[in-house]
Every structure is written in C-alpha cells, then in structure tokens.
N, C-alpha and C positions, 0 to 999 in steps of 0.2 A: 639698787645702785650697783653698777658693775665696776670692776677695777679698771679705771681709765688710765689717762696719761699723766697723772700727777701723784706725787708721793703724799700719802695721807698724814704724814707726820711733819713734813717740812713745807709742803705746798709747792715745791719745785717740780717742774716738768721732769718726768722720768727720762733719763738719758742725758739730761743737762745738768750734771753735777750732783744728782741725787744718789748718794752712795750709802748702802746700809750701815757701813762702819761709822757714818756720821751720827747715827742714832744712839740714844742713851741705852743703858742696859735694860731699863724698864720697857722700852719700845721693843727691843730685841726679844724679850721674854713674853711679849704680848700683854703686858700689864697696863700699858698706856693707851687710852682711847685715841682714835684718829682725831686730828685737829683741823684737817683740811679735806675738802671733797676730792676724792680720787678721780672724779669725772671732769671737774672744772677748775680745781685748785682754790676755790673760795673757802674762806674761813667758816668752820662749822660752829653752831651753837651746841655745846656739849654739856650734858648733865651726868655727873658721876653718881651712881646709885650704889647701895650696899651690895646688890647682887649683879652688878655690871655697869653699863653706861648706855646712854641714849644720845644721839646727835641728829641735827637737822641742817640740811643745806637749803638755802633760800631758793635754789633752782631745781634741785633733784629730790627734795623731800627727806624723809626720816630713814634712819638706820640705827640699829642697836646691837649690842654685843651678842644677843641670842640669835639674831639673824645670820651672824658670822660664825656661829658655833662656839662662841667664847662666853665665859661667865666671869 
C-alpha cells in the first residue's frame, strides 16, 4: 500500500482541508493506527494488538505496523 491521496486518519483527500494540526496528539506521536486507506479513503478494518496493529482495506489489502517500521 503506498501513501496515496487520502489522509489515513481522517479519510479526507490530501489538500482538501486535511491539516496535520486537526489530528489528536496520539496521531501526531504515531500511536494511533490509520483508520482510512491512504489510496482510496475507504474505512479500514483495524485490529489493535499488544505489539502493534493490523488493518485491511477491502480494495487494497493488508497493512500492519511492522510494514511501516512502527511497533
């Protein structure tokens, strides 16, 4: 999954009102998993695990915290 045209925490198109200052402190610190697909803006199915998180987009497949270098 590549970083596409949608904010992974709000689902809004990048450049259309998606401002990092709108995000919570947890998002800014990298503690909150993405809730929307960065490629298409669809809502993700997210499972938070003790050692990270795992999410699935119905169109673009799986992504997890280890694939982004986060734990």
